[in-house]
C-alpha positions in Angstrom: -57.1 -2.6 -5.5 -56.8 0.1 -2.9 -53.8 1.3 -1.1 -55.6 2.9 1.7 -59.1 4.0 2.7 -60.5 7.4 2.7 -63.5 7.0 4.7 -65.4 4.3 6.3 -63.3 1.6 7.8 -59.7 2.3 8.7 -57.3 -0.5 8.3 -54.0 0.2 9.9 -52.1 -2.9 8.7 -49.5 -2.4 6.0 -50.0 -3.9 2.6 -47.9 -7.0 2.2 -48.6 -7.9 -1.4 -46.3 -6.8 -4.4 -48.3 -4.9 -7.0 -47.5 -6.9 -10.2 -49.4 -4.7 -12.7 -46.7 -2.1 -13.3 -44.0 -4.8 -13.7 -46.2 -6.7 -16.2 -46.7 -3.5 -18.2 -43.0 -2.8 -18.4 -42.3 -6.4 -19.5 -45.0 -6.2 -22.2 -43.6 -2.9 -23.6 -40.0 -4.5 -23.7 -41.4 -7.6 -25.4 -43.1 -5.5 -28.1 -39.9 -3.5 -28.7 -37.8 -6.6 -29.1 -40.3 -8.2 -31.4 -40.2 -5.2 -33.7 -36.4 -4.6 -33.7 -35.2 -8.2 -33.9 -36.0 -8.7 -37.6 -34.4 -5.4 -38.5 -31.0 -6.6 -37.0 -30.9 -9.8 -39.1 -31.4 -8.1 -42.5 -28.2 -7.1 -44.2 -27.8 -4.5 -46.9 -26.1 -6.0 -49.9 -23.6 -3.7 -51.6 -21.0 -4.3 -54.2 -17.7 -3.2 -52.8 -14.7 -2.4 -55.1 -11.9 -4.9 -55.0 -8.3 -3.6 -54.3 -5.0 -5.3 -54.8 -2.4 -5.2 -52.1 0.6 -5.3 -54.4 2.8 -2.2 -54.4 2.7 -0.2 -57.7 6.0 1.4 -57.4 9.2 -0.4 -58.3 12.5 -0.2 -56.4 14.3 3.1 -57.1 17.5 3.0 -59.0 20.6 3.3 -56.9 23.5 5.6 -58.1 26.9 4.8 -56.6 28.7 8.2 -56.3 32.2 8.2 -55.0 34.8 11.0 -54.3 38.4 10.1 -53.5 41.0 12.1 -51.6 42.1 13.9 -54.8 38.5 15.2 -55.4 38.1 12.8 -58.3 34.4 12.0 -58.9 33.2 8.5 -59.8 29.7 7.7 -61.1 29.0 4.0 -60.8 32.8 3.3 -60.8 33.4 5.5 -63.9 35.6 8.6 -63.4 33.8 11.8 -64.5 34.0 15.6 -64.1 31.8 17.7 -61.9 30.0 19.2 -64.9 29.2 15.7 -66.2 28.0 14.7 -62.7 25.7 17.7 -62.5 24.2 16.9 -65.9 23.7 13.2 -64.9 22.1 14.3 -61.6 19.6 16.6 -63.5 18.8 13.7 -65.8 18.3 11.3 -62.8 16.1 13.9 -61.0 13.5 13.7 -63.8 13.1 9.9 -63.5 10.1 8.3 -61.6 10.8 7.1 -59.0 13.7 9.3 -58.1 16.9 7.3 -57.7 18.8 7.1 -54.5 22.3 8.6 -54.4 24.8 6.4 -52.4 27.6 8.8 -51.6 31.0 7.3 -50.7 33.8 9.6 -49.7 37.5 9.1 -48.7 38.5 10.2 -45.3 40.8 12.9 -46.7 38.1 14.3 -49.1 37.5 18.0 -48.7 34.1 18.9 -47.3 33.6 21.5 -50.0 33.5 18.9 -52.7 30.9 16.9 -50.8 28.8 20.0 -50.1 28.8 20.9 -53.8 27.7 17.5 -54.8 24.9 17.4 -52.2 23.8 20.9 -53.3 23.7 20.0 -57.0 21.8 16.8 -56.2 19.2 18.7 -54.2 18.8 21.2 -57.0 18.4 18.4 -59.5 15.6 16.8 -57.4 17.6 13.8 -56.1 16.7 14.2 -52.4 17.4 10.7 -51.2 21.1 10.7 -50.3 22.8 7.9 -48.3 26.3 8.1 -46.9 28.1 4.8 -47.3 31.0 4.1 -45.0 33.3 1.1 -44.3 32.5 -0.2 -40.8 35.7 -2.4 -40.8 38.0 0.6 -41.3 40.0 1.6 -38.3 38.5 4.6 -36.5 40.3 7.9 -36.2 39.1 8.2 -32.7 40.4 4.8 -31.7 44.0 5.7 -32.7 46.3 7.0 -30.0 47.1 10.7 -30.4 50.4 11.5 -32.1 53.1 12.8 -29.8 53.7 16.5 -29.9 57.1 17.6 -31.3 
């Protein structure tokens, strides 16, 4: 199969046939590649995977109801106690696993100093989860009209 002539007769008409030999060579190479790789894709490697459970291992943390009234009286789960007893109980609760949650309830008129002392002692004891509990149905201080000036 010649594409042109170098001597002799000159044929000036263009070649109108498609040369199929390179296309057949490419198709045969692809066929051989697919024949070799197809069995490799169907084989699976069998491994023994570990089984894991989806159940949580930790239990719910204990909740401590801690309240302070307007006279700075401290209550631990409804029982009136002193600040020293509260500190000792907080240190005891800080050693438990999981660490209990401290639900802090305070009266509107409670001095901030008492609450700050309680939160500082809880933090020192390792009780870091502190929730502030409020009464959503109580009338808001901001909603009340201002008192008339004397």
